[in-house]
N, C-alpha and C positions, 0 to 999 in steps of 0.2 A: 530289450529292456536294458538301458545303460546301467553300468555299475557305478557305485559311489566312488568318487575320487578318493585316493588314500593319501593321508598326510601323516607325518611323524608326530608323536605326542608333543603337546605344548607348542606346536608350530604356529607362527603368526601368519594368518591367511590374508592374502590381498583381496581387494574387492572383487576381482575377477574370479578368484578361487571360491569365495563365498557364494557368488552368483552361480558358479558351476555346481556347487554342492546343493544349492536350493533347487536348481533345475533337475538334478538327478533325483532329489527327494520327491519332487512333484511328479515325476514320471514313474515312480515305483510305488508298490504297495507293500507295507511291512505288517505282516500278520503277527500281532502280539509283541513286537519289538518296542523298545523304549529308547530314551536318550542314551542310556548306558549301553544298549546294544549297538546303537549307531556309533557311539564312541569307540567301541571295540572293533566294529567293522571298518571304520576309517583310520584306525590306528592312532586315535587322539585321546586325550584325557576327557573325563566327564565335563569339567569346567570349560575346557576349550571348545568342546562340541556344543555345549549350551550357549556359549558366547557367540559362536558362529551361526547357530540357528537363529538367535535373537537378531544378530546383525543382518541376516538374510530376510527378516520380516516375519519370523514365526512368532505367534502368540501362544503362550503356554497356559494350561489350566491346572490348578492344583499344585501340589508340592512334590518334589522328588522326581526320580527318573524311572520308577518302576511301574508306570502306568502304560497302557496301550498307546501306541503312537497316534491312533486316530482320536484318542482322548486328550493328549497333551499337545498335539500339533494342529493348530488352526491357521492355515496359510493366509497371510495378509498381503494382498496385492501380488500374490505369486502368479496370478494369471496374466500379468503384464511382463512382457519381455523388455527389460530396461535397456537392452542393446538396440532394440528397434521399437521404441514406444509409439503409441498412437500419434498420428500427425495432427497438429493443431496450428492454426495461424496465431501469431502474436503480433498485435498492433500496438504501437506506442504513439500517443498523441499528447498534445498540450493545450491547455486553455490559456491563451494570451490575451490580455486586456489592454486597452488604452486608458488614458486619464479621464476620458469622458464615459467610461463604462462599457464601450463596445467590445465585442468578442471577435477576434480575427478568424476568418474562414478563408479557405483556399478552394479554387475551382480547378479540378483536374481535367486533363485532356482525354484521359483514357475512358472515363465513364460519364464525364460531363455532369458532375454534381458537386455541391459544396460540402466540405467537411472540415473538422479541426486540423490544424497543421500536424503533420506526422505521417507515419506509414508503417509498412511491414518491417519486422525485425529479422535480420539475416541469421543464418545458422551460426551458433556460437557467438552471437553478439549480445552484449548487455543491453536490455531494453532502454535503460536511461540514456546510454550513449547513442542508441539507435534513434531515439526521439530527437536528440540534439542534432544528429546528422541529417535527419529528414527535414527538420526546420531550416537548417542551413541550405539544403538543396532546394527547398520550395520557396523560401522567402529571403535568403541571404542573411538572416539574423542568426547570430551566435549567442544564444541566451543560456545562462545558467538556470536550470530548473530547480524550483524550490523544494519539490518533493512530490510523492505519489498521492493523488487525490482519491482515486477509486479504481475498482476493477469491474469490467463489464464482460460477462460471458455471453457469447453469441452462438447459439446452436447452429448446426449445419443447415444449409439451404440449397436450393437448386443451383444457385450461382456461386456458392463459396462453401468451403469446408468450415467446420466449427472452429471457433477461435476465441481468444481472450484479448480484450482491449484494455490497455493501461493508460490512464489519463493523468498527466503530471500538471503541476502548477507552473505555467510559463511566466508568471509575474505581470507587472504593469509597465508598459512602455509609453513614451510620449506619442500623442496622436499624429504628430508630423514625422514619425520615424519612416525612413525610406525603405520600401519593400522592393527588393530586386528579384524579378522573376527569372527563373532558370532558363538557360539556353540549351538547345539540344546539340549533341555532338554528332548525331547520325543524320546524313542528308535524307530528306523526305519525311522525317519524323517531327511531329510537333513537340513543343515543350511539355514537360510533365504538368506544370501549373500554368494556366492561361490567364488567371486573374485572381485578385484578392479583394476582400471587403471587410468592413467593420460592421457587424450586425448587432442590433440592440438585443439584449438577452431575452426580452419578451417576444421578439420576432424571429427567433431562431428556427421555429417550425416552418417558416416561409422559405427558408433556404436549404435546410438539410434534414435528412432522415435521422441524423444523430442528435436532434434537438434535445431529446430526453436525457441523453448521456451528458451533453454539454451543460444543461441546466442543473443536473444532479451534481456535476463537478463544481458549479458555481455555488450551490447550496453548501457544499462541504467547506468552502472558503469563508462562509458567513455563519454557519451553524455547527456547533461542536457535536451535536447529536445527529447530523445528517448521515444518511445511508452511504456506505462506501463500497457495497457489493451489489451489483446489478445483474439482471438477466434481460437481455434485449433492451437495455436502457432503463429498465424499471426496477426499483428497489424490491428485494425479496425478503428483507429482514426489517422489522419495525424500527430498529435503531442499532447502530454499531457502537454507540458510546457507552462507556461503563457508568454505573451509578454515580461514581465520583465525578466523572466528566459532566454528566447531566446536572449534578448539583452545582458544579462550578459555573456552568453556563447559566443556570437559574439565578445564582447569586449575582452575576454581572448585570442582570436585568433589574435587581432590586436597588433602591436608593441606599447609599451608605449613610448610616447614622453616626454622628459624632457627638461625644459627650464633652461639654466644656468643663474644665477642671479649675485649678487655682488661677487666680489673676493677680499679677504683681506688677511692679514698676521697676524697670531696669535703670537703677540710679546712675550707672556708669555711662549711659548713653547721653549724648548732648541733648537729644530731643525728648528724653524721658519716655522711651518706648514702652508700651504696655506688653507684658508677657502673658500669653494665654496658653495653658496646658490643655491639649486636646487628646483624647483617647478614643480608640475604636476597637471593636472586637477583632482579634486576629484569627488566622486559620486554625490555630491550635486551641483546643477547648480550655476554657478557664483563663486564658491569657489575653492581654490587651496590648495594643501598640500605642505608645505615647510619643508625642512630639511637642515642641514649643513653637509658637507662632509669635513673631515680633510685629506689632502693629503701631502705626503712628497714632497718638492720642486722639486725633480728629476722626479716626475711623472706628473707634470703639463703639460709638452709638450705632453705627451701621451694622456691626457684627452682632451686637446684642439684640437687634430687632429682626435679624434674619432667621 
Protein backbone atom coordinates (compact mmCIF):
# COMPACT_ATOMS: atom_id res chain seq x y z
CA UNK A 1 0.00 0.00 0.00
CA UNK A 2 1.81 3.17 -1.13
CA UNK A 3 2.20 6.00 1.32
CA UNK A 4 0.91 9.45 0.59
CA UNK A 5 3.60 11.79 -0.73
CA UNK A 6 4.61 14.43 1.77
CA UNK A 7 4.85 18.12 0.95
CA UNK A 8 5.68 21.11 3.07
CA UNK A 9 2.78 23.29 4.25
CA UNK A 10 1.43 25.78 1.66
CA UNK A 11 3.51 24.14 -1.05
CA UNK A 12 2.48 24.78 -4.66
CA UNK A 13 1.96 21.38 -6.25
CA UNK A 14 2.72 20.67 -9.86
CA UNK A 15 0.18 18.74 -11.96
CA UNK A 16 2.40 15.65 -11.64
CA UNK A 17 2.43 15.94 -7.85
CA UNK A 18 -1.35 16.37 -7.75
CA UNK A 19 -1.71 13.27 -9.91
CA UNK A 20 0.58 11.31 -7.59
CA UNK A 21 -1.48 12.41 -4.58
CA UNK A 22 -4.69 11.34 -6.32
CA UNK A 23 -3.26 7.92 -7.20
CA UNK A 24 -2.07 7.37 -3.64
CA UNK A 25 -5.49 8.32 -2.29
CA UNK A 26 -7.18 5.97 -4.74
CA UNK A 27 -5.07 3.00 -3.63
CA UNK A 28 -5.54 3.55 0.12
CA UNK A 29 -8.44 3.28 2.52
CA UNK A 30 -8.75 5.81 5.32
CA UNK A 31 -10.98 4.67 8.12
CA UNK A 32 -12.52 7.74 9.70
CA UNK A 33 -9.99 10.27 8.42
CA UNK A 34 -10.93 13.63 6.95
CA UNK A 35 -9.40 16.39 4.88
CA UNK A 36 -7.83 17.69 8.05
CA UNK A 37 -6.26 14.28 8.74
CA UNK A 38 -4.95 14.12 5.18
CA UNK A 39 -3.49 17.59 5.57
CA UNK A 40 -1.69 16.52 8.73
CA UNK A 41 -0.37 13.32 7.13
CA UNK A 42 0.96 15.13 4.06
CA UNK A 43 2.39 18.03 6.03
CA UNK A 44 0.19 20.57 4.27
CA UNK A 45 -2.36 23.13 5.37
CA UNK A 46 -6.07 22.38 5.27
CA UNK A 47 -6.68 24.92 2.48
CA UNK A 48 -3.80 23.61 0.37
CA UNK A 49 -4.97 20.00 0.79
CA UNK A 50 -8.54 20.92 -0.13
CA UNK A 51 -7.29 22.78 -3.22
CA UNK A 52 -5.08 19.85 -4.27
CA UNK A 53 -7.93 17.35 -3.87
CA UNK A 54 -10.24 19.52 -5.95
CA UNK A 55 -7.59 19.91 -8.65
CA UNK A 56 -7.16 16.13 -8.68
CA UNK A 57 -10.85 15.71 -9.55
CA UNK A 58 -12.31 15.06 -6.07
CA UNK A 59 -15.94 16.03 -5.51
CA UNK A 60 -16.90 17.00 -1.97
CA UNK A 61 -20.10 16.54 -0.03
CA UNK A 62 -21.23 18.76 2.80
CA UNK A 63 -19.15 21.37 4.58
CA UNK A 64 -16.00 21.26 6.62
CA UNK A 65 -13.30 18.64 6.97
CA UNK A 66 -14.53 16.66 9.97
CA UNK A 67 -16.50 14.07 8.03
CA UNK A 68 -15.41 10.58 7.12
CA UNK A 69 -13.35 10.45 3.96
CA UNK A 70 -15.78 8.05 2.29
CA UNK A 71 -18.48 10.69 2.81
CA UNK A 72 -16.55 13.72 1.59
CA UNK A 73 -14.50 12.14 -1.16
CA UNK A 74 -16.30 11.02 -4.30
CA UNK A 75 -13.62 10.37 -6.89
CA UNK A 76 -14.41 11.84 -10.27
CA UNK A 77 -12.69 10.14 -13.21
CA UNK A 78 -10.03 8.82 -10.83
CA UNK A 79 -10.37 5.45 -12.57
CA UNK A 80 -8.61 6.92 -15.63
CA UNK A 81 -4.85 7.02 -15.74
CA UNK A 82 -4.22 10.39 -17.36
CA UNK A 83 -0.64 9.43 -18.16
CA UNK A 84 -1.95 6.50 -20.25
CA UNK A 85 -5.56 7.37 -21.14
CA UNK A 86 -7.77 5.09 -23.25
CA UNK A 87 -6.74 5.05 -26.89
CA UNK A 88 -9.14 6.62 -29.36
CA UNK A 89 -8.85 7.53 -32.98
CA UNK A 90 -9.29 11.20 -33.87
CA UNK A 91 -10.26 11.95 -37.46
CA UNK A 92 -10.40 15.49 -38.86
CA UNK A 93 -12.39 16.04 -42.05
CA UNK A 94 -13.86 18.95 -43.98
CA UNK A 95 -16.92 19.61 -46.11
CA UNK A 96 -15.65 21.39 -49.23
CA UNK A 97 -18.26 22.62 -51.72
CA UNK A 98 -18.08 24.11 -55.19
CA UNK A 99 -20.17 26.93 -56.62
CA UNK A 100 -22.63 24.42 -58.09
CA UNK A 101 -23.34 22.89 -54.67
CA UNK A 102 -21.29 19.72 -55.11
CA UNK A 103 -19.45 18.14 -52.17
CA UNK A 104 -15.85 17.05 -52.68
CA UNK A 105 -15.12 13.37 -52.01
CA UNK A 106 -11.81 11.51 -52.31
CA UNK A 107 -11.25 7.84 -53.09
CA UNK A 108 -8.45 6.25 -51.10
CA UNK A 109 -6.24 3.45 -52.32
CA UNK A 110 -6.01 1.68 -48.96
CA UNK A 111 -9.68 0.73 -48.57
CA UNK A 112 -11.14 1.78 -51.93
CA UNK A 113 -14.03 3.89 -50.72
CA UNK A 114 -15.10 7.52 -50.93
CA UNK A 115 -14.98 9.86 -47.97
CA UNK A 116 -14.70 13.52 -47.07
CA UNK A 117 -11.21 14.99 -47.44
CA UNK A 118 -9.21 14.57 -44.25
CA UNK A 119 -7.72 11.82 -42.15
CA UNK A 120 -6.21 10.72 -38.89
CA UNK A 121 -4.75 13.17 -36.40
CA UNK A 122 -1.18 12.42 -35.36
CA UNK A 123 -0.08 12.32 -31.73
CA UNK A 124 0.17 15.81 -30.20
CA UNK A 125 -1.23 17.35 -33.40
CA UNK A 126 -3.91 20.01 -33.42
CA UNK A 127 -6.98 18.55 -35.20
CA UNK A 128 -7.52 21.79 -37.11
CA UNK A 129 -3.94 21.72 -38.39
CA UNK A 130 -4.24 17.99 -39.10
CA UNK A 131 -7.31 18.56 -41.25
CA UNK A 132 -5.53 21.22 -43.32
CA UNK A 133 -2.49 18.96 -43.67
CA UNK A 134 -4.58 16.01 -44.86
CA UNK A 135 -6.42 18.18 -47.38
CA UNK A 136 -3.11 19.42 -48.79
CA UNK A 137 -1.77 15.87 -49.00
CA UNK A 138 -4.89 14.47 -50.67
CA UNK A 139 -5.92 17.29 -53.01
CA UNK A 140 -3.11 19.85 -53.12
CA UNK A 141 -5.51 22.49 -51.76
CA UNK A 142 -4.37 24.78 -48.96
CA UNK A 143 -7.67 25.95 -47.56
CA UNK A 144 -8.39 28.02 -44.45
CA UNK A 145 -11.12 26.20 -42.57
CA UNK A 146 -14.01 28.35 -41.40
CA UNK A 147 -14.74 26.44 -38.20
CA UNK A 148 -15.91 23.23 -36.57
CA UNK A 149 -19.32 22.02 -37.77
CA UNK A 150 -19.94 18.87 -35.74
CA UNK A 151 -18.53 15.97 -33.72
CA UNK A 152 -19.32 12.36 -34.63
CA UNK A 153 -18.56 9.60 -32.12
CA UNK A 154 -17.90 6.19 -33.68
CA UNK A 155 -17.92 3.17 -31.31
CA UNK A 156 -15.38 0.39 -31.70
CA UNK A 157 -15.91 -2.12 -34.50
CA UNK A 158 -14.15 -5.23 -35.76
CA UNK A 159 -12.05 -3.21 -38.20
CA UNK A 160 -11.24 -0.14 -36.10
CA UNK A 161 -11.05 1.15 -32.55
CA UNK A 162 -13.53 3.68 -31.24
CA UNK A 163 -12.95 7.19 -32.42
CA UNK A 164 -14.15 10.75 -32.75
CA UNK A 165 -14.54 12.48 -36.10
CA UNK A 166 -14.40 16.27 -36.27
CA UNK A 167 -15.92 17.86 -39.37
CA UNK A 168 -14.86 21.39 -40.34
CA UNK A 169 -16.24 23.85 -42.87
CA UNK A 170 -13.92 23.87 -45.88
CA UNK A 171 -15.82 26.66 -47.60
CA UNK A 172 -16.82 27.06 -51.25
CA UNK A 173 -14.29 26.92 -54.08
CA UNK A 174 -14.75 27.43 -57.85
CA UNK A 175 -15.91 24.37 -59.74
CA UNK A 176 -12.88 24.50 -62.05
CA UNK A 177 -10.37 24.44 -59.18
CA UNK A 178 -7.51 22.10 -60.04
CA UNK A 179 -7.21 19.06 -57.79
CA UNK A 180 -3.66 17.66 -57.61
CA UNK A 181 -3.57 13.99 -56.64
CA UNK A 182 -0.64 13.01 -54.40
CA UNK A 183 2.34 11.01 -55.60
CA UNK A 184 3.87 8.18 -53.63
CA UNK A 185 7.47 8.40 -52.47
CA UNK A 186 7.90 4.66 -51.96
CA UNK A 187 8.39 2.36 -54.96
CA UNK A 188 5.66 -0.22 -55.36
CA UNK A 189 3.12 1.69 -53.28
CA UNK A 190 0.17 3.36 -54.92
CA UNK A 191 -0.90 6.92 -54.11
CA UNK A 192 -3.02 7.51 -51.03
CA UNK A 193 -5.81 9.08 -53.11
CA UNK A 194 -6.56 7.71 -56.56
CA UNK A 195 -9.48 9.94 -57.61
CA UNK A 196 -11.81 12.74 -56.54
CA UNK A 197 -15.36 13.67 -57.44
CA UNK A 198 -17.97 16.31 -56.78
CA UNK A 199 -21.08 14.57 -55.44
CA UNK A 200 -24.56 15.99 -55.28
CA UNK A 201 -25.59 16.32 -51.60
CA UNK A 202 -28.67 14.18 -52.26
CA UNK A 203 -26.57 11.40 -53.82
CA UNK A 204 -23.91 11.10 -51.11
CA UNK A 205 -25.25 7.73 -49.97
CA UNK A 206 -24.35 6.30 -53.40
CA UNK A 207 -20.67 7.10 -52.80
CA UNK A 208 -19.83 6.83 -49.14
CA UNK A 209 -20.84 5.27 -45.86
CA UNK A 210 -20.20 8.70 -44.32
CA UNK A 211 -23.23 10.16 -46.10
CA UNK A 212 -25.17 10.82 -42.88
CA UNK A 213 -22.19 12.64 -41.37
CA UNK A 214 -21.67 14.78 -44.47
CA UNK A 215 -25.37 15.60 -44.79
CA UNK A 216 -25.55 16.52 -41.10
CA UNK A 217 -22.61 18.90 -41.60
CA UNK A 218 -24.40 20.49 -44.55
CA UNK A 219 -27.50 21.01 -42.40
CA UNK A 220 -25.39 22.85 -39.82
CA UNK A 221 -24.38 25.30 -42.57
CA UNK A 222 -27.99 26.15 -43.36
CA UNK A 223 -29.90 25.63 -40.10
CA UNK A 224 -29.03 27.28 -36.80
CA UNK A 225 -30.71 24.52 -34.79
CA UNK A 226 -29.12 21.57 -36.61
CA UNK A 227 -27.59 18.84 -34.46
CA UNK A 228 -23.84 19.14 -33.92
CA UNK A 229 -23.23 15.94 -31.97
CA UNK A 230 -23.67 12.59 -33.71
CA UNK A 231 -23.16 8.92 -32.93
CA UNK A 232 -22.42 6.85 -36.03
CA UNK A 233 -23.54 9.78 -38.12
CA UNK A 234 -26.94 10.04 -36.46
CA UNK A 235 -28.05 12.93 -34.23
CA UNK A 236 -28.61 11.86 -30.63
CA UNK A 237 -29.86 15.19 -29.32
CA UNK A 238 -33.05 16.87 -30.57
CA UNK A 239 -31.33 20.21 -31.00
CA UNK A 240 -28.09 21.84 -29.95
CA UNK A 241 -29.29 25.39 -30.45
CA UNK A 242 -30.20 27.54 -27.47
CA UNK A 243 -33.72 29.00 -27.22
CA UNK A 244 -32.28 32.36 -28.24
CA UNK A 245 -30.68 30.85 -31.34
CA UNK A 246 -33.92 29.09 -32.28
CA UNK A 247 -35.84 32.32 -31.85
CA UNK A 248 -33.30 34.14 -34.01
CA UNK A 249 -33.58 31.50 -36.72
CA UNK A 250 -37.37 31.67 -36.56
CA UNK A 251 -37.36 35.45 -36.86
CA UNK A 252 -35.31 35.22 -40.05
CA UNK A 253 -38.12 33.22 -41.65
CA UNK A 254 -40.78 35.82 -40.83
CA UNK A 255 -41.31 38.80 -43.14
CA UNK A 256 -40.09 42.10 -41.70
CA UNK A 257 -42.85 44.64 -41.17
CA UNK A 258 -42.02 48.29 -41.66
CA UNK A 259 -44.13 51.17 -40.40
CA UNK A 260 -44.20 54.28 -42.54
CA UNK A 261 -43.86 57.45 -40.55
CA UNK A 262 -43.69 61.12 -41.45
CA UNK A 263 -43.46 62.16 -45.06
CA UNK A 264 -41.84 65.44 -46.02
CA UNK A 265 -40.13 67.21 -48.89
CA UNK A 266 -36.41 67.91 -49.01
CA UNK A 267 -36.53 71.51 -50.14
CA UNK A 268 -32.76 71.68 -50.42
CA UNK A 269 -32.63 69.03 -53.11
CA UNK A 270 -32.85 70.12 -56.72
CA UNK A 271 -35.37 67.41 -57.54
CA UNK A 272 -37.54 67.94 -54.48
CA UNK A 273 -36.91 64.44 -53.07
CA UNK A 274 -39.56 62.97 -50.81
CA UNK A 275 -38.35 61.95 -47.33
CA UNK A 276 -40.06 58.96 -45.73
CA UNK A 277 -39.32 57.97 -42.13
CA UNK A 278 -39.44 54.19 -41.75
CA UNK A 279 -39.32 52.39 -38.41
CA UNK A 280 -39.17 48.70 -37.49
CA UNK A 281 -38.98 46.86 -34.15
CA UNK A 282 -35.42 46.27 -32.96
CA UNK A 283 -34.00 43.33 -31.04
CA UNK A 284 -34.39 45.28 -27.80
CA UNK A 285 -37.84 45.30 -26.24
CA UNK A 286 -39.68 48.59 -26.53
CA UNK A 287 -37.22 50.21 -28.93
CA UNK A 288 -37.47 50.83 -32.64
CA UNK A 289 -34.97 51.40 -35.41
CA UNK A 290 -35.64 54.44 -37.57
CA UNK A 291 -34.17 55.49 -40.86
CA UNK A 292 -34.86 58.01 -43.61
CA UNK A 293 -35.44 57.04 -47.23
CA UNK A 294 -35.01 59.62 -49.98
CA UNK A 295 -37.20 58.91 -53.01
CA UNK A 296 -37.71 60.58 -56.31
CA UNK A 297 -41.22 62.10 -56.44
CA UNK A 298 -42.18 59.86 -59.35
CA UNK A 299 -41.70 56.77 -57.14
CA UNK A 300 -43.96 57.88 -54.30
CA UNK A 301 -47.05 56.35 -55.85
CA UNK A 302 -45.28 52.99 -56.19
CA UNK A 303 -44.18 53.02 -52.56
CA UNK A 304 -47.63 53.93 -51.31
CA UNK A 305 -49.29 51.11 -53.19
CA UNK A 306 -46.85 48.37 -52.12
